[in-house]
N, CA and C atoms as a LAMMPS dump frame, in Angstrom:
ITEM: TIMESTEP
0
ITEM: NUMBER OF ATOMS
636
ITEM: BOX BOUNDS ff ff ff
-5.0000000000000000e+02 5.0000000000000000e+02
-5.0000000000000000e+02 5.0000000000000000e+02
-5.0000000000000000e+02 5.0000000000000000e+02
ITEM: ATOMS id mol type element x y z
1 1 1 N 235.541 -70.329 -214.917
2 1 2 C 235.622 -70.95 -213.579
3 1 3 C 234.149 -71.013 -213.001
4 2 1 N 233.373 -69.888 -213.151
5 2 2 C 232.082 -69.881 -212.587
6 2 3 C 231.285 -71.06 -213.015
7 3 1 N 231.349 -71.376 -214.41
8 3 2 C 230.531 -72.552 -214.821
9 3 3 C 231.098 -73.778 -214.254
10 4 1 N 232.365 -73.926 -214.141
11 4 2 C 232.969 -75.137 -213.485
12 4 3 C 232.53 -75.355 -212.058
13 5 1 N 232.462 -74.21 -211.313
14 5 2 C 231.935 -74.334 -209.895
15 5 3 C 230.505 -74.774 -209.869
16 6 1 N 229.707 -74.295 -210.864
17 6 2 C 228.259 -74.663 -210.855
18 6 3 C 228.101 -76.125 -211.181
19 7 1 N 229.012 -76.657 -212.066
20 7 2 C 228.974 -78.046 -212.434
21 7 3 C 229.301 -78.869 -211.21
22 8 1 N 230.251 -78.501 -210.421
23 8 2 C 230.613 -79.207 -209.278
24 8 3 C 229.492 -79.235 -208.238
25 9 1 N 228.913 -78.07 -207.872
26 9 2 C 227.928 -78.091 -206.825
27 9 3 C 226.599 -78.731 -207.178
28 10 1 N 226.313 -78.918 -208.508
29 10 2 C 225.128 -79.584 -208.849
30 10 3 C 225.314 -81.066 -209.129
31 11 1 N 226.639 -81.512 -209.132
32 11 2 C 226.886 -82.98 -209.274
33 11 3 C 227.197 -83.48 -207.883
34 12 1 N 226.433 -84.304 -207.359
35 12 2 C 226.62 -84.856 -206.03
36 12 3 C 227.95 -85.561 -206.02
37 13 1 N 228.651 -85.279 -204.954
38 13 2 C 229.945 -85.963 -204.817
39 13 3 C 230.007 -87.073 -203.768
40 14 1 N 228.775 -87.271 -203.13
41 14 2 C 228.856 -88.071 -201.855
42 14 3 C 228.043 -89.345 -201.897
43 15 1 N 226.87 -89.417 -202.578
44 15 2 C 225.985 -90.523 -202.295
45 15 3 C 226.06 -91.604 -203.443
46 16 1 N 227.184 -91.955 -203.908
47 16 2 C 227.369 -93.066 -204.863
48 16 3 C 227.028 -94.308 -204.105
49 17 1 N 225.995 -95.069 -204.576
50 17 2 C 225.6 -96.276 -203.839
51 17 3 C 226.381 -97.535 -204.322
52 18 1 N 226.597 -98.456 -203.379
53 18 2 C 227.517 -99.534 -203.702
54 18 3 C 226.834 -100.549 -204.582
55 19 1 N 227.616 -101.006 -205.593
56 19 2 C 227.126 -102.043 -206.514
57 19 3 C 226.995 -103.414 -205.804
58 20 1 N 227.662 -103.535 -204.693
59 20 2 C 227.669 -104.851 -203.997
60 20 3 C 226.97 -104.773 -202.652
61 21 1 N 226.02 -103.804 -202.477
62 21 2 C 225.366 -103.618 -201.154
63 21 3 C 224.349 -104.661 -200.944
64 22 1 N 223.683 -104.58 -199.846
65 22 2 C 222.594 -105.571 -199.436
66 22 3 C 221.465 -105.512 -200.452
67 23 1 N 220.767 -106.511 -200.592
68 23 2 C 219.67 -106.592 -201.541
69 23 3 C 218.501 -105.778 -200.987
70 24 1 N 217.668 -105.216 -201.857
71 24 2 C 216.519 -104.455 -201.431
72 24 3 C 215.448 -105.451 -200.967
73 25 1 N 214.697 -104.998 -199.936
74 25 2 C 213.613 -105.771 -199.39
75 25 3 C 212.319 -105.687 -200.181
76 26 1 N 212.368 -104.602 -201.125
77 26 2 C 211.161 -104.321 -201.847
78 26 3 C 210.171 -103.411 -201.192
79 27 1 N 210.439 -103.023 -199.998
80 27 2 C 209.594 -102.152 -199.213
81 27 3 C 210.168 -100.733 -199.28
82 28 1 N 209.327 -99.708 -199.402
83 28 2 C 209.836 -98.354 -199.355
84 28 3 C 210.12 -97.972 -197.956
85 29 1 N 211.325 -97.45 -197.722
86 29 2 C 211.809 -97.061 -196.425
87 29 3 C 211.987 -95.628 -196.338
88 30 1 N 211.417 -94.996 -195.318
89 30 2 C 211.552 -93.556 -195.158
90 30 3 C 212.773 -93.225 -194.228
91 31 1 N 212.828 -91.948 -193.889
92 31 2 C 214.089 -91.472 -193.227
93 31 3 C 214.179 -92.073 -191.776
94 32 1 N 213.022 -92.449 -191.231
95 32 2 C 213.058 -93.028 -189.845
96 32 3 C 212.599 -94.398 -189.817
97 33 1 N 213.457 -95.359 -189.422
98 33 2 C 212.987 -96.776 -189.346
99 33 3 C 212.262 -97.098 -188.117
100 34 1 N 211.633 -98.206 -187.948
101 34 2 C 210.991 -98.657 -186.767
102 34 3 C 211.561 -99.95 -186.353
103 35 1 N 211.749 -100.004 -185.011
104 35 2 C 212.246 -101.227 -184.395
105 35 3 C 213.619 -101.661 -184.751
106 36 1 N 214.458 -100.709 -185.197
107 36 2 C 215.791 -100.961 -185.598
108 36 3 C 216.822 -100.968 -184.543
109 37 1 N 217.917 -101.7 -184.67
110 37 2 C 219.01 -101.799 -183.727
111 37 3 C 220.277 -101.194 -184.399
112 38 1 N 221.183 -100.865 -183.601
113 38 2 C 222.453 -100.252 -184.13
114 38 3 C 223.347 -101.362 -184.744
115 39 1 N 223.86 -101.03 -185.942
116 39 2 C 224.806 -101.885 -186.57
117 39 3 C 226.207 -101.734 -185.804
118 40 1 N 226.889 -102.755 -185.537
119 40 2 C 228.101 -102.781 -184.76
120 40 3 C 229.223 -102.184 -185.643
121 41 1 N 229.719 -100.989 -185.321
122 41 2 C 230.786 -100.372 -186.034
123 41 3 C 231.402 -99.32 -185.183
124 42 1 N 232.665 -99.033 -185.303
125 42 2 C 233.386 -98.067 -184.464
126 42 3 C 233.35 -96.742 -185.282
127 43 1 N 232.518 -95.759 -184.859
128 43 2 C 232.411 -94.542 -185.738
129 43 3 C 233.65 -93.624 -185.722
130 44 1 N 234.567 -93.894 -184.67
131 44 2 C 235.838 -93.201 -184.627
132 44 3 C 236.768 -93.604 -185.73
133 45 1 N 236.538 -94.8 -186.276
134 45 2 C 237.321 -95.345 -187.452
135 45 3 C 236.416 -94.947 -188.707
136 46 1 N 236.663 -93.754 -189.174
137 46 2 C 235.793 -93.247 -190.231
138 46 3 C 235.928 -94.051 -191.524
139 47 1 N 237.075 -94.496 -191.805
140 47 2 C 237.297 -95.39 -193.026
141 47 3 C 236.454 -96.659 -192.923
142 48 1 N 236.47 -97.227 -191.738
143 48 2 C 235.731 -98.51 -191.564
144 48 3 C 234.172 -98.165 -191.593
145 49 1 N 233.831 -97.111 -190.984
146 49 2 C 232.368 -96.74 -191.007
147 49 3 C 231.916 -96.578 -192.395
148 50 1 N 232.615 -95.832 -193.298
149 50 2 C 232.227 -95.587 -194.637
150 50 3 C 232.269 -96.815 -195.478
151 51 1 N 233.206 -97.718 -195.223
152 51 2 C 233.266 -98.964 -195.906
153 51 3 C 232.025 -99.818 -195.627
154 52 1 N 231.625 -99.813 -194.327
155 52 2 C 230.447 -100.545 -193.94
156 52 3 C 229.209 -99.985 -194.472
157 53 1 N 229.113 -98.66 -194.531
158 53 2 C 227.948 -98.014 -195.16
159 53 3 C 227.86 -98.288 -196.649
160 54 1 N 229.006 -98.327 -197.29
161 54 2 C 229.052 -98.673 -198.748
162 54 3 C 228.607 -100.022 -199.022
163 55 1 N 229.014 -100.953 -198.178
164 55 2 C 228.538 -102.353 -198.361
165 55 3 C 227.093 -102.558 -198.152
166 56 1 N 226.515 -101.827 -197.241
167 56 2 C 225.134 -101.948 -196.945
168 56 3 C 224.139 -100.982 -197.635
169 57 1 N 224.678 -100.29 -198.66
170 57 2 C 223.88 -99.222 -199.218
171 57 3 C 222.634 -99.743 -199.888
172 58 1 N 221.532 -98.964 -199.896
173 58 2 C 220.292 -99.362 -200.486
174 58 3 C 220.376 -99.469 -202.013
175 59 1 N 219.361 -100.002 -202.644
176 59 2 C 219.363 -100.06 -204.115
177 59 3 C 219.179 -98.66 -204.666
178 60 1 N 218.356 -97.899 -204.094
179 60 2 C 218.122 -96.492 -204.537
180 60 3 C 217.722 -95.657 -203.408
181 61 1 N 217.928 -94.298 -203.566
182 61 2 C 217.503 -93.394 -202.596
183 61 3 C 217.171 -92.074 -203.364
184 62 1 N 216.145 -91.408 -202.895
185 62 2 C 215.726 -90.036 -203.438
186 62 3 C 215.746 -89.08 -202.289
187 63 1 N 216.543 -88.059 -202.468
188 63 2 C 216.638 -86.954 -201.519
189 63 3 C 215.951 -85.725 -202.057
190 64 1 N 215.549 -84.838 -201.103
191 64 2 C 215.187 -83.488 -201.418
192 64 3 C 216.526 -82.7 -201.373
193 65 1 N 216.759 -82.001 -202.437
194 65 2 C 217.998 -81.316 -202.57
195 65 3 C 217.789 -79.825 -202.7
196 66 1 N 218.611 -79.01 -201.931
197 66 2 C 218.521 -77.558 -201.94
198 66 3 C 219.839 -77.053 -202.283
199 67 1 N 220.003 -75.88 -202.993
200 67 2 C 221.237 -75.322 -203.332
201 67 3 C 221.162 -73.831 -203.127
202 68 1 N 222.166 -73.207 -202.447
203 68 2 C 222.18 -71.767 -202.278
204 68 3 C 223.453 -71.327 -202.86
205 69 1 N 223.44 -70.366 -203.813
206 69 2 C 224.605 -69.898 -204.469
207 69 3 C 224.659 -68.376 -204.33
208 70 1 N 225.836 -67.8 -203.94
209 70 2 C 225.943 -66.359 -203.842
210 70 3 C 227.281 -66.045 -204.448
211 71 1 N 227.312 -64.854 -205.039
212 71 2 C 228.513 -64.314 -205.743
213 71 3 C 228.401 -62.953 -206.175
214 72 1 N 229.291 -62.411 -206.982
215 72 2 C 229.189 -60.967 -207.433
216 72 3 C 227.882 -60.611 -208.11
217 73 1 N 227.255 -61.555 -208.752
218 73 2 C 226.072 -61.201 -209.502
219 73 3 C 224.859 -61.36 -208.687
220 74 1 N 224.932 -61.817 -207.456
221 74 2 C 223.756 -61.929 -206.518
222 74 3 C 223.609 -63.208 -205.865
223 75 1 N 222.366 -63.529 -205.46
224 75 2 C 222.115 -64.795 -204.696
225 75 3 C 220.993 -65.525 -205.43
226 76 1 N 221.118 -66.879 -205.407
227 76 2 C 220.038 -67.632 -206.03
228 76 3 C 219.848 -68.9 -205.298
229 77 1 N 218.666 -69.398 -205.189
230 77 2 C 218.292 -70.64 -204.442
231 77 3 C 217.553 -71.632 -205.399
232 78 1 N 218.015 -72.821 -205.375
233 78 2 C 217.399 -73.844 -206.244
234 78 3 C 217.041 -75.07 -205.454
235 79 1 N 216.152 -75.896 -205.942
236 79 2 C 215.716 -77.116 -205.231
237 79 3 C 215.166 -78.085 -206.197
238 80 1 N 215.081 -79.374 -205.781
239 80 2 C 214.526 -80.378 -206.604
240 80 3 C 214.964 -81.8 -206.115
241 81 1 N 214.524 -82.822 -206.697
242 81 2 C 214.939 -84.244 -206.235
243 81 3 C 216.278 -84.544 -206.775
244 82 1 N 216.86 -85.436 -205.921
245 82 2 C 218.187 -86.083 -206.32
246 82 3 C 218.053 -87.614 -206.176
247 83 1 N 218.229 -88.366 -207.265
248 83 2 C 218.029 -89.784 -207.18
249 83 3 C 219.373 -90.504 -207.383
250 84 1 N 219.649 -91.461 -206.548
251 84 2 C 220.871 -92.329 -206.691
252 84 3 C 220.573 -93.827 -206.734
253 85 1 N 221.147 -94.459 -207.585
254 85 2 C 220.944 -95.936 -207.705
255 85 3 C 222.271 -96.682 -207.529
256 86 1 N 222.155 -97.919 -207.018
257 86 2 C 223.347 -98.714 -206.728
258 86 3 C 223.825 -99.536 -207.915
259 87 1 N 222.897 -100.074 -208.64
260 87 2 C 223.246 -100.939 -209.8
261 87 3 C 222.206 -100.717 -210.87
262 88 1 N 222.531 -99.963 -211.924
263 88 2 C 223.763 -99.364 -212.255
264 88 3 C 224.127 -98.175 -211.287
265 89 1 N 225.332 -97.869 -211.146
266 89 2 C 225.774 -96.87 -210.158
267 89 3 C 225.664 -95.491 -210.795
268 90 1 N 224.548 -94.793 -210.551
269 90 2 C 224.336 -93.552 -211.18
270 90 3 C 223.606 -92.463 -210.244
271 91 1 N 223.514 -91.226 -210.655
272 91 2 C 222.677 -90.309 -210.029
273 91 3 C 221.977 -89.374 -211.088
274 92 1 N 220.922 -88.748 -210.692
275 92 2 C 220.226 -87.777 -211.477
276 92 3 C 219.717 -86.743 -210.597
277 93 1 N 220.018 -85.495 -210.949
278 93 2 C 219.63 -84.293 -210.203
279 93 3 C 218.682 -83.473 -211.146
280 94 1 N 217.574 -82.958 -210.583
281 94 2 C 216.746 -81.967 -211.203
282 94 3 C 216.605 -80.779 -210.357
283 95 1 N 217.175 -79.708 -210.764
284 95 2 C 217.192 -78.441 -209.857
285 95 3 C 216.611 -77.342 -210.596
286 96 1 N 215.662 -76.591 -209.933
287 96 2 C 215.027 -75.389 -210.478
288 96 3 C 215.269 -74.18 -209.657
289 97 1 N 215.737 -73.116 -210.376
290 97 2 C 216.002 -71.877 -209.734
291 97 3 C 214.929 -70.854 -210.253
292 98 1 N 213.921 -70.587 -209.431
293 98 2 C 212.908 -69.681 -209.908
294 98 3 C 213.424 -68.251 -210.264
295 99 1 N 214.374 -67.805 -209.434
296 99 2 C 214.853 -66.386 -209.69
297 99 3 C 216.06 -66.351 -210.679
298 100 1 N 216.531 -67.533 -211.113
299 100 2 C 217.672 -67.625 -212.105
300 100 3 C 217.46 -68.82 -212.97
301 101 1 N 216.544 -68.761 -213.919
302 101 2 C 216.138 -69.86 -214.812
303 101 3 C 217.347 -70.472 -215.522
304 102 1 N 218.365 -69.605 -215.815
305 102 2 C 219.474 -70.094 -216.624
306 102 3 C 220.284 -71.099 -215.786
307 103 1 N 220.164 -71.146 -214.451
308 103 2 C 220.905 -72.066 -213.603
309 103 3 C 220.007 -73.398 -213.326
310 104 1 N 218.85 -73.402 -213.82
311 104 2 C 218.006 -74.669 -213.718
312 104 3 C 218.581 -75.658 -214.608
313 105 1 N 218.599 -76.944 -214.224
314 105 2 C 219.118 -77.96 -215.052
315 105 3 C 218.743 -79.448 -214.543
316 106 1 N 218.988 -80.352 -215.45
317 106 2 C 218.921 -81.778 -215.088
318 106 3 C 220.364 -82.345 -215.425
319 107 1 N 220.793 -83.092 -214.518
320 107 2 C 222.195 -83.726 -214.644
321 107 3 C 222.074 -85.225 -214.367
322 108 1 N 222.689 -86.083 -215.212
323 108 2 C 222.796 -87.463 -215.044
324 108 3 C 224.217 -87.877 -215.134
325 109 1 N 224.66 -88.757 -214.134
326 109 2 C 226.076 -89.131 -214.076
327 109 3 C 226.163 -90.661 -213.888
328 110 1 N 227.122 -91.269 -214.567
329 110 2 C 227.376 -92.617 -214.495
330 110 3 C 228.801 -92.854 -213.909
331 111 1 N 228.851 -93.506 -212.711
332 111 2 C 230.161 -93.609 -212.102
333 111 3 C 231.197 -94.57 -212.798
334 112 1 N 230.631 -95.513 -213.543
335 112 2 C 231.429 -96.447 -214.305
336 112 3 C 232.159 -95.813 -215.511
337 113 1 N 231.334 -95.1 -216.266
338 113 2 C 231.915 -94.368 -217.476
339 113 3 C 232.454 -92.998 -217.233
340 114 1 N 232.031 -92.48 -215.974
341 114 2 C 232.414 -91.087 -215.676
342 114 3 C 231.842 -90.061 -216.633
343 115 1 N 230.793 -90.459 -217.272
344 115 2 C 230.08 -89.518 -218.148
345 115 3 C 229.011 -88.803 -217.467
346 116 1 N 228.933 -87.443 -217.727
347 116 2 C 227.828 -86.659 -217.233
348 116 3 C 227.211 -85.899 -218.373
349 117 1 N 225.865 -85.913 -218.213
350 117 2 C 225.033 -85.13 -219.207
351 117 3 C 224.226 -84.108 -218.515
352 118 1 N 224.261 -82.851 -219.043
353 118 2 C 223.571 -81.698 -218.468
354 118 3 C 222.619 -81.129 -219.507
355 119 1 N 221.394 -80.981 -219.121
356 119 2 C 220.323 -80.348 -219.909
357 119 3 C 219.806 -79.107 -219.254
358 120 1 N 220 -77.93 -219.982
359 120 2 C 219.643 -76.654 -219.383
360 120 3 C 218.992 -75.768 -220.581
361 121 1 N 218.884 -74.563 -220.263
362 121 2 C 218.317 -73.668 -221.24
363 121 3 C 219.071 -73.533 -222.588
364 122 1 N 220.285 -73.891 -222.498
365 122 2 C 221.133 -73.764 -223.702
366 122 3 C 221.275 -75.096 -224.458
367 123 1 N 220.556 -76.168 -223.993
368 123 2 C 220.589 -77.451 -224.712
369 123 3 C 221.118 -78.551 -223.859
370 124 1 N 221.578 -79.646 -224.51
371 124 2 C 222.099 -80.782 -223.737
372 124 3 C 223.501 -81.014 -224.087
373 125 1 N 224.403 -81.189 -223.044
374 125 2 C 225.819 -81.307 -223.276
375 125 3 C 226.344 -82.464 -222.393
376 126 1 N 227.323 -83.227 -222.931
377 126 2 C 227.89 -84.278 -222.253
378 126 3 C 229.426 -84.117 -222.183
379 127 1 N 230.014 -84.686 -221.107
380 127 2 C 231.432 -84.654 -220.979
381 127 3 C 231.823 -85.712 -219.966
382 128 1 N 233.123 -85.873 -219.619
383 128 2 C 233.549 -86.77 -218.611
384 128 3 C 234.229 -86.032 -217.438
385 129 1 N 234.054 -86.535 -216.296
386 129 2 C 234.527 -85.951 -215.061
387 129 3 C 234.635 -87 -213.924
388 130 1 N 235.532 -86.828 -213.082
389 130 2 C 235.688 -87.765 -211.955
390 130 3 C 235.057 -87.226 -210.695
391 131 1 N 233.946 -87.835 -210.28
392 131 2 C 233.201 -87.398 -209.068
393 131 3 C 233.371 -88.468 -208.036
394 132 1 N 233.986 -88.146 -206.933
395 132 2 C 234.328 -89.155 -205.805
396 132 3 C 233.026 -89.497 -205.087
397 133 1 N 232.816 -90.774 -204.836
398 133 2 C 231.659 -91.192 -204.034
399 133 3 C 231.957 -90.982 -202.541
400 134 1 N 230.914 -90.977 -201.757
401 134 2 C 230.971 -90.58 -200.307
402 134 3 C 231.95 -91.474 -199.486
403 135 1 N 232.16 -92.703 -199.929
404 135 2 C 232.975 -93.56 -199.075
405 135 3 C 234.485 -93.257 -199.327
406 136 1 N 234.823 -92.343 -200.242
407 136 2 C 236.156 -91.957 -200.478
408 136 3 C 236.502 -90.618 -199.805
409 137 1 N 235.723 -90.255 -198.781
410 137 2 C 235.885 -89.014 -198.077
411 137 3 C 237.347 -88.887 -197.564
412 138 1 N 237.895 -87.727 -197.785
413 138 2 C 239.243 -87.424 -197.44
414 138 3 C 239.319 -86.774 -196.052
415 139 1 N 240.321 -87.137 -195.27
416 139 2 C 240.483 -86.519 -193.906
417 139 3 C 239.203 -86.595 -193.059
418 140 1 N 238.561 -87.834 -193.115
419 140 2 C 237.328 -87.965 -192.388
420 140 3 C 237.512 -87.885 -190.857
421 141 1 N 236.605 -87.218 -190.274
422 141 2 C 236.602 -87.013 -188.83
423 141 3 C 235.179 -87.306 -188.298
424 142 1 N 235.089 -87.972 -187.114
425 142 2 C 233.821 -88.197 -186.489
426 142 3 C 233.48 -87.114 -185.503
427 143 1 N 232.244 -86.569 -185.775
428 143 2 C 231.898 -85.346 -184.99
429 143 3 C 230.837 -85.68 -183.86
430 144 1 N 230.512 -86.95 -183.771
431 144 2 C 229.589 -87.316 -182.683
432 144 3 C 228.314 -87.853 -183.174
433 145 1 N 227.474 -88.407 -182.27
434 145 2 C 226.208 -88.9 -182.606
435 145 3 C 225.096 -87.806 -182.515
436 146 1 N 224.17 -87.743 -183.43
437 146 2 C 223.105 -86.808 -183.398
438 146 3 C 221.798 -87.424 -183.798
439 147 1 N 220.737 -86.688 -183.531
440 147 2 C 219.366 -87.189 -183.921
441 147 3 C 218.994 -86.576 -185.213
442 148 1 N 218.741 -87.386 -186.191
443 148 2 C 218.249 -86.88 -187.449
444 148 3 C 216.923 -87.615 -187.857
445 149 1 N 215.881 -86.836 -187.979
446 149 2 C 214.612 -87.422 -188.313
447 149 3 C 214.16 -88.451 -187.248
448 150 1 N 214.463 -88.161 -185.911
449 150 2 C 214.032 -88.997 -184.894
450 150 3 C 214.811 -90.255 -184.693
451 151 1 N 216.014 -90.374 -185.436
452 151 2 C 216.805 -91.592 -185.322
453 151 3 C 218.237 -91.134 -185.075
454 152 1 N 219.054 -92.019 -184.386
455 152 2 C 220.384 -91.831 -184.131
456 152 3 C 221.259 -91.855 -185.439
457 153 1 N 222.206 -90.914 -185.549
458 153 2 C 223.069 -90.934 -186.742
459 153 3 C 224.481 -90.583 -186.33
460 154 1 N 225.427 -91.153 -187.049
461 154 2 C 226.862 -90.687 -186.853
462 154 3 C 227.067 -89.564 -187.838
463 155 1 N 227.706 -88.519 -187.261
464 155 2 C 228.013 -87.324 -188.036
465 155 3 C 229.6 -87.403 -188.364
466 156 1 N 229.903 -87.335 -189.671
467 156 2 C 231.314 -87.382 -190.038
468 156 3 C 231.475 -86.204 -191.005
469 157 1 N 232.668 -85.714 -191.094
470 157 2 C 232.944 -84.615 -192.03
471 157 3 C 234.337 -84.842 -192.71
472 158 1 N 234.62 -84.178 -193.85
473 158 2 C 235.825 -84.278 -194.629
474 158 3 C 235.671 -83.542 -195.847
475 159 1 N 236.378 -83.959 -196.899
476 159 2 C 236.224 -83.366 -198.217
477 159 3 C 236.033 -84.436 -199.222
478 160 1 N 235.415 -84.048 -200.357
479 160 2 C 235.317 -84.913 -201.562
480 160 3 C 235.522 -84.037 -202.753
481 161 1 N 236.084 -84.659 -203.794
482 161 2 C 236.479 -83.935 -204.946
483 161 3 C 235.785 -84.268 -206.168
484 162 1 N 235.554 -83.288 -207.07
485 162 2 C 235.231 -83.557 -208.498
486 162 3 C 236.375 -82.882 -209.192
487 163 1 N 237.253 -83.682 -209.786
488 163 2 C 238.49 -83.22 -210.312
489 163 3 C 239.328 -82.42 -209.372
490 164 1 N 239.486 -81.135 -209.637
491 164 2 C 240.336 -80.28 -208.679
492 164 3 C 239.601 -79.532 -207.634
493 165 1 N 238.231 -79.589 -207.664
494 165 2 C 237.44 -78.8 -206.627
495 165 3 C 237.06 -79.773 -205.654
496 166 1 N 237.313 -79.365 -204.314
497 166 2 C 237.061 -80.271 -203.213
498 166 3 C 236.25 -79.571 -202.105
499 167 1 N 234.997 -79.657 -202.116
500 167 2 C 234.154 -78.978 -201.093
501 167 3 C 234.153 -79.69 -199.777
502 168 1 N 233.962 -78.933 -198.67
503 168 2 C 233.816 -79.589 -197.382
504 168 3 C 232.5 -80.27 -197.362
505 169 1 N 232.489 -81.571 -196.869
506 169 2 C 231.278 -82.424 -196.939
507 169 3 C 231.07 -82.965 -195.493
508 170 1 N 229.768 -82.929 -195.17
509 170 2 C 229.259 -83.538 -193.904
510 170 3 C 228.258 -84.598 -194.163
511 171 1 N 228.437 -85.759 -193.533
512 171 2 C 227.514 -86.894 -193.787
513 171 3 C 226.878 -87.261 -192.441
514 172 1 N 225.579 -87.647 -192.42
515 172 2 C 224.942 -88.218 -191.275
516 172 3 C 224.518 -89.575 -191.655
517 173 1 N 225.067 -90.566 -190.943
518 173 2 C 224.902 -92.011 -191.305
519 173 3 C 224.068 -92.7 -190.23
520 174 1 N 222.872 -93.117 -190.516
521 174 2 C 222 -93.755 -189.547
522 174 3 C 222.552 -94.937 -188.862
523 175 1 N 222.557 -94.964 -187.517
524 175 2 C 223.195 -96.06 -186.897
525 175 3 C 222.531 -97.335 -187.04
526 176 1 N 221.285 -97.401 -187.277
527 176 2 C 220.52 -98.705 -187.343
528 176 3 C 220.89 -99.458 -188.545
529 177 1 N 221.149 -98.851 -189.641
530 177 2 C 221.394 -99.574 -190.951
531 177 3 C 222.557 -98.96 -191.776
532 178 1 N 223.158 -97.898 -191.285
533 178 2 C 224.29 -97.255 -191.936
534 178 3 C 223.912 -96.638 -193.292
535 179 1 N 222.576 -96.283 -193.477
536 179 2 C 222.113 -95.425 -194.585
537 179 3 C 222.501 -94.026 -194.402
538 180 1 N 222.938 -93.319 -195.42
539 180 2 C 223.229 -91.852 -195.392
540 180 3 C 221.91 -91.125 -195.453
541 181 1 N 221.528 -90.465 -194.342
542 181 2 C 220.231 -89.722 -194.227
543 181 3 C 220.242 -88.27 -194.439
544 182 1 N 221.503 -87.691 -194.434
545 182 2 C 221.651 -86.248 -194.694
546 182 3 C 223.043 -86.006 -195.179
547 183 1 N 223.194 -85.075 -195.997
548 183 2 C 224.474 -84.636 -196.596
549 183 3 C 224.422 -83.108 -196.737
550 184 1 N 225.503 -82.498 -196.379
551 184 2 C 225.714 -81.062 -196.766
552 184 3 C 227.144 -80.9 -197.351
553 185 1 N 227.258 -79.844 -198.237
554 185 2 C 228.509 -79.489 -198.833
555 185 3 C 228.675 -78.036 -198.933
556 186 1 N 229.886 -77.535 -198.771
557 186 2 C 230.109 -76.119 -198.824
558 186 3 C 231.443 -75.867 -199.691
559 187 1 N 231.304 -74.854 -200.542
560 187 2 C 232.372 -74.611 -201.489
561 187 3 C 232.55 -73.022 -201.663
562 188 1 N 233.784 -72.653 -201.602
563 188 2 C 234.111 -71.211 -201.899
564 188 3 C 235.182 -71.218 -202.952
565 189 1 N 234.986 -70.529 -204.047
566 189 2 C 236.01 -70.501 -205.036
567 189 3 C 235.701 -69.249 -206.057
568 190 1 N 236.802 -68.498 -206.291
569 190 2 C 236.628 -67.468 -207.321
570 190 3 C 235.429 -66.444 -207.028
571 191 1 N 235.154 -66.159 -205.765
572 191 2 C 234.294 -65.245 -205.336
573 191 3 C 232.742 -65.802 -205.284
574 192 1 N 232.66 -67.096 -205.531
575 192 2 C 231.334 -67.726 -205.493
576 192 3 C 231.302 -68.676 -204.326
577 193 1 N 230.226 -68.58 -203.52
578 193 2 C 229.957 -69.554 -202.428
579 193 3 C 228.833 -70.315 -202.747
580 194 1 N 228.934 -71.691 -202.466
581 194 2 C 227.793 -72.616 -202.743
582 194 3 C 227.537 -73.486 -201.522
583 195 1 N 226.316 -73.629 -201.18
584 195 2 C 225.951 -74.563 -200.133
585 195 3 C 224.815 -75.493 -200.63
586 196 1 N 225.065 -76.727 -200.49
587 196 2 C 224.095 -77.814 -201.052
588 196 3 C 223.754 -78.711 -199.839
589 197 1 N 222.422 -79.111 -199.756
590 197 2 C 222.009 -80.036 -198.721
591 197 3 C 221.068 -81.098 -199.407
592 198 1 N 221.266 -82.293 -199.014
593 198 2 C 220.426 -83.498 -199.355
594 198 3 C 219.713 -83.969 -198.071
595 199 1 N 218.385 -83.932 -198.02
596 199 2 C 217.584 -84.217 -196.825
597 199 3 C 216.407 -85.15 -197.204
598 200 1 N 215.648 -85.485 -196.121
599 200 2 C 214.415 -86.229 -196.304
600 200 3 C 214.454 -87.39 -197.238
601 201 1 N 215.313 -88.376 -197.011
602 201 2 C 215.465 -89.473 -198.056
603 201 3 C 214.38 -90.492 -197.982
604 202 1 N 214.147 -91.083 -199.091
605 202 2 C 213.243 -92.243 -199.267
606 202 3 C 214.07 -93.346 -199.904
607 203 1 N 214.237 -94.493 -199.236
608 203 2 C 215.093 -95.524 -199.629
609 203 3 C 214.257 -96.67 -200.342
610 204 1 N 214.897 -97.32 -201.305
611 204 2 C 214.353 -98.533 -201.932
612 204 3 C 212.888 -98.306 -202.448
613 205 1 N 212.728 -97.252 -203.185
614 205 2 C 211.362 -97.001 -203.789
615 205 3 C 211.206 -97.674 -205.212
616 206 1 N 212.335 -98.152 -205.732
617 206 2 C 212.255 -98.64 -207.123
618 206 3 C 212.648 -97.513 -208.139
619 207 1 N 213.185 -96.401 -207.647
620 207 2 C 213.547 -95.411 -208.521
621 207 3 C 214.719 -95.775 -209.494
622 208 1 N 214.731 -95.299 -210.718
623 208 2 C 215.796 -95.704 -211.662
624 208 3 C 216.379 -94.394 -212.209
625 209 1 N 217.593 -94.465 -212.751
626 209 2 C 218.251 -93.422 -213.45
627 209 3 C 218.731 -93.85 -214.783
628 210 1 N 218.396 -93.098 -215.881
629 210 2 C 218.805 -93.51 -217.227
630 210 3 C 220.266 -93.243 -217.448
631 211 1 N 220.811 -93.891 -218.439
632 211 2 C 222.226 -93.666 -218.84
633 211 3 C 222.381 -92.283 -219.314
634 212 1 N 223.525 -91.608 -218.942
635 212 2 C 223.761 -90.147 -219.402
636 212 3 C 224.068 -90.104 -220.889
C-alpha cells in the first residue's frame, strides 16, 4: 500500500490539458499576465468553470512541484519540475528527494493509453492506471477569489482520483484566461500523509513530453 500511495502522489491528478483548447500564441506566458481582462464565467458553477478552463487550456505548462511525505519511517521532502502538454495529452514529473534517494523518480503518463512509466533507483517500470484530469473534480466547491502571483484567481476544491485513492484537491484558476496557476493535494492513507503543490507556472514555452 505504501508504494501505491507514493505512485498516486507523484502522479498528477489535476492538470491534464485539453486536446481541444485554444491555440498557442507562440509567446512564453508567466504566472502573471499583463493587460488581461476577466473571462465571463460563473465561478459558483464549478462544473461550468472547469469545463471553460479545459476548453481554454494552454498547449503546455511547466510547474515547480514540491512533495512532503510523512509516515512511520520519517519525513521526506522532494521537488522538481512537472510538465503537462495538451496534444498529445501527457505529463512528466521529475522529483528528487535529497534525504531519501529511493523515492526520487521520473514519471511519464499518457491520458489516452492510461500508460505510466516510472524510472527510479530500481529501474524502469510501466503499467496502466486511471488518473482523473482536473476538470473531472468531484464535489467541486467555490471557495472565493484570491490573489495568486499578483493576479485574481478563482479558488475551487474537491477530490480527484487515481483508481481507488482520492486526495483532496485545491485549484486556483486565473480569472483573466482560466489557466490553472496553482494546485495543492492532500492524502492520508495507511499511516502515510502526503502533500503536493504545483506553483510558479510557465505557459506555452514549447515544452514536450515523450510517450511513456
